Biopython code that builds the backbone (N, CA, C, O; Angstrom):
import numpy as np
from Bio.PDB.StructureBuilder import StructureBuilder

atoms = [
    (1, "MET", "N", (-30.241, -20.949, 4.282)),
    (1, "MET", "CA", (-29.784, -19.650, 4.741)),
    (1, "MET", "C", (-28.920, -19.017, 3.656)),
    (1, "MET", "O", (-28.079, -19.681, 3.051)),
    (2, "LYS", "N", (-29.134, -17.746, 3.421)),
    (2, "LYS", "CA", (-28.406, -17.045, 2.361)),
    (2, "LYS", "C", (-26.957, -16.796, 2.769)),
    (2, "LYS", "O", (-26.672, -16.417, 3.906)),
    (3, "GLN", "N", (-26.056, -17.014, 1.826)),
    (3, "GLN", "CA", (-24.654, -16.724, 2.109)),
    (3, "GLN", "C", (-24.427, -15.226, 2.035)),
    (3, "GLN", "O", (-24.987, -14.539, 1.180)),
    (4, "ARG", "N", (-23.612, -14.738, 2.928)),
    (4, "ARG", "CA", (-23.287, -13.314, 2.913)),
    (4, "ARG", "C", (-22.122, -13.095, 1.970)),
    (4, "ARG", "O", (-21.130, -13.823, 2.003)),
    (5, "ASN", "N", (-22.252, -12.100, 1.144)),
    (5, "ASN", "CA", (-21.145, -11.786, 0.259)),
    (5, "ASN", "C", (-20.418, -10.542, 0.760)),
    (5, "ASN", "O", (-20.722, -10.012, 1.829)),
    (6, "PHE", "N", (-19.466, -10.095, -0.022)),
    (6, "PHE", "CA", (-18.633, -8.960, 0.366)),
    (6, "PHE", "C", (-19.471, -7.714, 0.648)),
    (6, "PHE", "O", (-19.248, -7.027, 1.645)),
    (7, "TRP", "N", (-20.433, -7.421, -0.225)),
    (7, "TRP", "CA", (-21.209, -6.187, -0.084)),
    (7, "TRP", "C", (-22.104, -6.222, 1.146)),
    (7, "TRP", "O", (-22.320, -5.193, 1.787)),
    (8, "ASP", "N", (-22.632, -7.412, 1.485)),
    (8, "ASP", "CA", (-23.423, -7.529, 2.715)),
    (8, "ASP", "C", (-22.550, -7.221, 3.928)),
    (8, "ASP", "O", (-22.956, -6.486, 4.828)),
    (9, "GLY", "N", (-21.358, -7.788, 3.941)),
    (9, "GLY", "CA", (-20.435, -7.534, 5.048)),
    (9, "GLY", "C", (-20.043, -6.074, 5.131)),
    (9, "GLY", "O", (-19.947, -5.508, 6.220)),
    (10, "LEU", "N", (-19.815, -5.465, 3.970)),
    (10, "LEU", "CA", (-19.450, -4.049, 3.940)),
    (10, "LEU", "C", (-20.587, -3.189, 4.483)),
    (10, "LEU", "O", (-20.352, -2.258, 5.252)),
    (11, "ALA", "N", (-21.813, -3.500, 4.085)),
    (11, "ALA", "CA", (-22.965, -2.735, 4.564)),
    (11, "ALA", "C", (-23.140, -2.901, 6.071)),
    (11, "ALA", "O", (-23.391, -1.926, 6.779)),
    (12, "LEU", "N", (-23.010, -4.126, 6.560)),
    (12, "LEU", "CA", (-23.144, -4.355, 8.004)),
    (12, "LEU", "C", (-22.054, -3.618, 8.771)),
    (12, "LEU", "O", (-22.318, -3.030, 9.820)),
    (13, "GLY", "N", (-20.833, -3.651, 8.251)),
    (13, "GLY", "CA", (-19.731, -2.946, 8.902)),
    (13, "GLY", "C", (-19.955, -1.443, 8.930)),
    (13, "GLY", "O", (-19.672, -0.783, 9.930)),
    (14, "ALA", "N", (-20.468, -0.903, 7.824)),
    (14, "ALA", "CA", (-20.735, 0.537, 7.768)),
    (14, "ALA", "C", (-21.818, 0.923, 8.764)),
    (14, "ALA", "O", (-21.697, 1.931, 9.460)),
    (15, "ILE", "N", (-22.874, 0.123, 8.830)),
    (15, "ILE", "CA", (-23.963, 0.415, 9.770)),
    (15, "ILE", "C", (-23.458, 0.343, 11.207)),
    (15, "ILE", "O", (-23.762, 1.213, 12.022)),
    (16, "ALA", "N", (-22.688, -0.693, 11.513)),
    (16, "ALA", "CA", (-22.147, -0.825, 12.867)),
    (16, "ALA", "C", (-21.222, 0.344, 13.187)),
    (16, "ALA", "O", (-21.240, 0.859, 14.305)),
    (17, "GLY", "N", (-20.416, 0.766, 12.216)),
    (17, "GLY", "CA", (-19.522, 1.899, 12.433)),
    (17, "GLY", "C", (-20.275, 3.190, 12.687)),
    (17, "GLY", "O", (-19.888, 3.984, 13.544)),
    (18, "ILE", "N", (-21.350, 3.398, 11.942)),
    (18, "ILE", "CA", (-22.157, 4.608, 12.136)),
    (18, "ILE", "C", (-22.800, 4.604, 13.515)),
    (18, "ILE", "O", (-22.807, 5.622, 14.207)),
    (19, "ILE", "N", (-23.337, 3.458, 13.910)),
    (19, "ILE", "CA", (-23.980, 3.364, 15.228)),
    (19, "ILE", "C", (-22.959, 3.588, 16.334)),
    (19, "ILE", "O", (-23.201, 4.358, 17.264)),
    (20, "LEU", "N", (-21.817, 2.915, 16.233)),
    (20, "LEU", "CA", (-20.781, 3.061, 17.254)),
    (20, "LEU", "C", (-20.255, 4.492, 17.283)),
    (20, "LEU", "O", (-20.042, 5.056, 18.356)),
    (21, "GLY", "N", (-20.047, 5.078, 16.110)),
    (21, "GLY", "CA", (-19.568, 6.453, 16.049)),
    (21, "GLY", "C", (-20.544, 7.436, 16.666)),
    (21, "GLY", "O", (-20.140, 8.353, 17.381)),
    (22, "SER", "N", (-21.831, 7.247, 16.393)),
    (22, "SER", "CA", (-22.824, 8.158, 16.968)),
    (22, "SER", "C", (-22.894, 7.996, 18.483)),
    (22, "SER", "O", (-23.110, 8.974, 19.198)),
    (23, "MET", "N", (-22.713, 6.778, 18.977)),
    (23, "MET", "CA", (-22.707, 6.567, 20.425)),
    (23, "MET", "C", (-21.504, 7.254, 21.057)),
    (23, "MET", "O", (-21.617, 7.868, 22.118)),
    (24, "MET", "N", (-20.352, 7.150, 20.400)),
    (24, "MET", "CA", (-19.146, 7.769, 20.946)),
    (24, "MET", "C", (-19.265, 9.296, 20.936)),
    (24, "MET", "O", (-18.860, 9.957, 21.892)),
    (25, "MET", "N", (-19.817, 9.851, 19.860)),
    (25, "MET", "CA", (-19.920, 11.304, 19.758)),
    (25, "MET", "C", (-20.983, 11.850, 20.710)),
    (25, "MET", "O", (-20.856, 12.971, 21.202)),
    (26, "ALA", "N", (-22.012, 11.080, 20.968)),
    (26, "ALA", "CA", (-23.081, 11.543, 21.851)),
    (26, "ALA", "C", (-22.655, 11.500, 23.316)),
    (26, "ALA", "O", (-23.287, 12.126, 24.167)),
    (27, "ARG", "N", (-21.603, 10.775, 23.604)),
    (27, "ARG", "CA", (-21.185, 10.600, 24.989)),
    (27, "ARG", "C", (-20.833, 11.939, 25.627)),
    (27, "ARG", "O", (-21.420, 12.323, 26.638)),
    (28, "GLU", "N", (-19.879, 12.645, 25.037)),
    (28, "GLU", "CA", (-19.528, 13.969, 25.528)),
    (28, "GLU", "C", (-18.744, 14.684, 24.441)),
    (28, "GLU", "O", (-17.996, 14.046, 23.700)),
    (29, "PRO", "N", (-18.898, 15.974, 24.335)),
    (29, "PRO", "CA", (-18.182, 16.694, 23.279)),
    (29, "PRO", "C", (-16.674, 16.694, 23.529)),
    (29, "PRO", "O", (-16.214, 16.675, 24.671)),
    (30, "MET", "N", (-15.932, 16.716, 22.447)),
    (30, "MET", "CA", (-14.476, 16.724, 22.559)),
    (30, "MET", "C", (-13.993, 18.121, 22.923)),
    (30, "MET", "O", (-14.535, 19.125, 22.459)),
    (31, "THR", "N", (-12.980, 18.162, 23.748)),
    (31, "THR", "CA", (-12.371, 19.448, 24.068)),
    (31, "THR", "C", (-11.463, 19.851, 22.908)),
    (31, "THR", "O", (-11.049, 18.996, 22.124)),
    (32, "PRO", "N", (-11.152, 21.127, 22.792)),
    (32, "PRO", "CA", (-10.262, 21.562, 21.705)),
    (32, "PRO", "C", (-8.903, 20.865, 21.728)),
    (32, "PRO", "O", (-8.329, 20.590, 20.674)),
    (33, "SER", "N", (-8.390, 20.580, 22.921)),
    (33, "SER", "CA", (-7.084, 19.915, 22.990)),
    (33, "SER", "C", (-7.180, 18.472, 22.489)),
    (33, "SER", "O", (-6.260, 17.991, 21.827)),
    (34, "GLU", "N", (-8.277, 17.777, 22.794)),
    (34, "GLU", "CA", (-8.462, 16.412, 22.279)),
    (34, "GLU", "C", (-8.583, 16.420, 20.763)),
    (34, "GLU", "O", (-8.013, 15.569, 20.080)),
    (35, "ARG", "N", (-9.328, 17.388, 20.246)),
    (35, "ARG", "CA", (-9.505, 17.494, 18.798)),
    (35, "ARG", "C", (-8.162, 17.760, 18.113)),
    (35, "ARG", "O", (-7.864, 17.172, 17.073)),
    (36, "ALA", "N", (-7.361, 18.641, 18.696)),
    (36, "ALA", "CA", (-6.045, 18.957, 18.129)),
    (36, "ALA", "C", (-5.131, 17.736, 18.187)),
    (36, "ALA", "O", (-4.395, 17.462, 17.240)),
    (37, "ARG", "N", (-5.180, 17.008, 19.296)),
    (37, "ARG", "CA", (-4.332, 15.816, 19.425)),
    (37, "ARG", "C", (-4.694, 14.775, 18.375)),
    (37, "ARG", "O", (-3.813, 14.162, 17.773)),
    (38, "MET", "N", (-5.992, 14.576, 18.153)),
    (38, "MET", "CA", (-6.413, 13.604, 17.147)),
    (38, "MET", "C", (-5.961, 14.034, 15.753)),
    (38, "MET", "O", (-5.556, 13.195, 14.949)),
    (39, "ALA", "N", (-6.028, 15.337, 15.461)),
    (39, "ALA", "CA", (-5.589, 15.831, 14.155)),
    (39, "ALA", "C", (-4.093, 15.604, 13.976)),
    (39, "ALA", "O", (-3.650, 15.209, 12.897)),
    (40, "VAL", "N", (-3.320, 15.849, 15.014)),
    (40, "VAL", "CA", (-1.868, 15.640, 14.937)),
    (40, "VAL", "C", (-1.558, 14.162, 14.742)),
    (40, "VAL", "O", (-0.688, 13.813, 13.944)),
    (41, "GLU", "N", (-2.256, 13.292, 15.460)),
    (41, "GLU", "CA", (-2.032, 11.850, 15.302)),
    (41, "GLU", "C", (-2.362, 11.398, 13.887)),
    (41, "GLU", "O", (-1.641, 10.586, 13.308)),
    (42, "ARG", "N", (-3.453, 11.922, 13.329)),
    (42, "ARG", "CA", (-3.851, 11.553, 11.973)),
    (42, "ARG", "C", (-2.787, 11.989, 10.970)),
    (42, "ARG", "O", (-2.421, 11.229, 10.074)),
    (43, "ARG", "N", (-2.297, 13.212, 11.125)),
    (43, "ARG", "CA", (-1.241, 13.691, 10.220)),
    (43, "ARG", "C", (0.016, 12.854, 10.354)),
    (43, "ARG", "O", (0.671, 12.549, 9.357)),
    (44, "ALA", "N", (0.360, 12.478, 11.586)),
    (44, "ALA", "CA", (1.565, 11.675, 11.797)),
    (44, "ALA", "C", (1.423, 10.303, 11.143)),
    (44, "ALA", "O", (2.377, 9.804, 10.545)),
    (45, "ARG", "N", (0.246, 9.688, 11.249)),
    (45, "ARG", "CA", (0.043, 8.377, 10.619)),
    (45, "ARG", "C", (0.159, 8.478, 9.104)),
    (45, "ARG", "O", (0.774, 7.626, 8.463)),
    (46, "ARG", "N", (-0.438, 9.530, 8.531)),
    (46, "ARG", "CA", (-0.348, 9.709, 7.076)),
    (46, "ARG", "C", (1.097, 9.930, 6.644)),
    (46, "ARG", "O", (1.546, 9.354, 5.654)),
    (47, "ALA", "N", (1.822, 10.760, 7.383)),
    (47, "ALA", "CA", (3.221, 11.028, 7.041)),
    (47, "ALA", "C", (4.044, 9.748, 7.135)),
    (47, "ALA", "O", (4.909, 9.508, 6.293)),
    (48, "TRP", "N", (3.784, 8.921, 8.151)),
    (48, "TRP", "CA", (4.521, 7.669, 8.316)),
    (48, "TRP", "C", (4.254, 6.734, 7.145)),
    (48, "TRP", "O", (5.176, 6.102, 6.630)),
    (49, "ARG", "N", (2.990, 6.643, 6.721)),
    (49, "ARG", "CA", (2.664, 5.780, 5.578)),
    (49, "ARG", "C", (3.351, 6.269, 4.309)),
    (49, "ARG", "O", (3.884, 5.472, 3.537)),
    (50, "ARG", "N", (3.336, 7.578, 4.099)),
    (50, "ARG", "CA", (4.006, 8.125, 2.913)),
    (50, "ARG", "C", (5.498, 7.842, 2.961)),
    (50, "ARG", "O", (6.098, 7.483, 1.948)),
    (51, "ALA", "N", (6.101, 8.003, 4.140)),
    (51, "ALA", "CA", (7.535, 7.749, 4.274)),
    (51, "ALA", "C", (7.843, 6.287, 3.991)),
    (51, "ALA", "O", (8.834, 5.983, 3.327)),
    (52, "GLN", "N", (7.010, 5.379, 4.484)),
    (52, "GLN", "CA", (7.237, 3.960, 4.223)),
    (52, "GLN", "C", (7.148, 3.665, 2.736)),
    (52, "GLN", "O", (7.947, 2.892, 2.208)),
    (53, "GLY", "N", (6.187, 4.270, 2.058)),
    (53, "GLY", "CA", (6.051, 4.069, 0.620)),
    (53, "GLY", "C", (7.256, 4.593, -0.135)),
    (53, "GLY", "O", (7.732, 3.951, -1.071)),
    (54, "SER", "N", (7.758, 5.764, 0.266)),
    (54, "SER", "CA", (8.931, 6.337, -0.397)),
    (54, "SER", "C", (10.157, 5.473, -0.165)),
    (54, "SER", "O", (10.940, 5.240, -1.086)),
    (55, "ILE", "N", (10.325, 4.999, 1.061)),
    (55, "ILE", "CA", (11.472, 4.138, 1.371)),
    (55, "ILE", "C", (11.394, 2.859, 0.551)),
    (55, "ILE", "O", (12.405, 2.383, 0.036)),
    (56, "GLY", "N", (10.200, 2.308, 0.432)),
    (56, "GLY", "CA", (10.029, 1.090, -0.365)),
    (56, "GLY", "C", (10.368, 1.313, -1.827)),
    (56, "GLY", "O", (10.986, 0.457, -2.461)),
    (57, "ARG", "N", (9.965, 2.465, -2.370)),
    (57, "ARG", "CA", (10.287, 2.759, -3.778)),
    (57, "ARG", "C", (11.785, 2.939, -3.970)),
    (57, "ARG", "O", (12.349, 2.455, -4.952)),
    (58, "ILE", "N", (12.434, 3.631, -3.041)),
    (58, "ILE", "CA", (13.879, 3.842, -3.149)),
    (58, "ILE", "C", (14.605, 2.509, -3.048)),
    (58, "ILE", "O", (15.518, 2.238, -3.829)),
    (59, "ALA", "N", (14.210, 1.677, -2.097)),
    (59, "ALA", "CA", (14.840, 0.360, -1.948)),
    (59, "ALA", "C", (14.606, -0.482, -3.194)),
    (59, "ALA", "O", (15.484, -1.240, -3.604)),
    (60, "GLY", "N", (13.433, -0.356, -3.795)),
    (60, "GLY", "CA", (13.137, -1.096, -5.016)),
    (60, "GLY", "C", (14.033, -0.682, -6.166)),
    (60, "GLY", "O", (14.404, -1.517, -6.992)),
    (61, "ARG", "N", (14.388, 0.591, -6.234)),
    (61, "ARG", "CA", (15.290, 1.054, -7.297)),
    (61, "ARG", "C", (16.672, 0.447, -7.138)),
    (61, "ARG", "O", (17.293, 0.029, -8.115)),
    (62, "PHE", "N", (17.153, 0.402, -5.894)),
    (62, "PHE", "CA", (18.504, -0.108, -5.671)),
    (62, "PHE", "C", (18.589, -1.617, -5.819)),
    (62, "PHE", "O", (19.649, -2.153, -6.142)),
    (63, "SER", "N", (17.486, -2.301, -5.585)),
    (63, "SER", "CA", (17.505, -3.760, -5.712)),
    (63, "SER", "C", (16.831, -4.195, -7.006)),
    (63, "SER", "O", (16.233, -5.269, -7.069)),
    (64, "GLY", "N", (16.924, -3.375, -8.021)),
    (64, "GLY", "CA", (16.235, -3.634, -9.279)),
    (64, "GLY", "C", (16.883, -4.671, -10.161)),
    (64, "GLY", "O", (16.597, -4.706, -11.358)),
    (65, "GLY", "N", (17.737, -5.512, -9.632)),
    (65, "GLY", "CA", (18.340, -6.586, -10.414)),
    (65, "GLY", "C", (19.526, -6.139, -11.252)),
    (65, "GLY", "O", (19.954, -6.868, -12.147)),
    (66, "GLN", "N", (20.062, -4.965, -10.982)),
    (66, "GLN", "CA", (21.231, -4.500, -11.729)),
    (66, "GLN", "C", (22.487, -5.094, -11.118)),
    (66, "GLN", "O", (22.635, -5.159, -9.898)),
    (67, "GLN", "N", (23.382, -5.523, -11.987)),
    (67, "GLN", "CA", (24.621, -6.128, -11.476)),
    (67, "GLN", "C", (25.825, -5.430, -12.030)),
    (67, "GLN", "O", (26.955, -5.801, -11.712)),
]
sb = StructureBuilder()
sb.init_structure("model")
sb.init_model(0)
sb.init_chain("A")
sb.init_seg("    ")
for serial, (resi, resn, name, xyz) in enumerate(atoms, 1):
    if name == "N":
        sb.init_residue(resn, " ", resi, " ")
    sb.init_atom(name, np.array(xyz, "f"), 0.0, 1.0, " ", f" {name:<3s}", serial, name[0])
structure = sb.get_structure()
């Protein structure tokens, strides 16, 4: 039996994601309020990640081994 490598797993994951996504989208159309809520959540997640990165960089400057 052939061993699966990274690219095989990536391809299978992409195919499964496309199939699952198409099933979810075909179920029923999103209302404008649902679409807006998802956009706000996405922006909030991105902002949180950026804030964490900035905090990490600032903390790294202060703990840079200076005595």
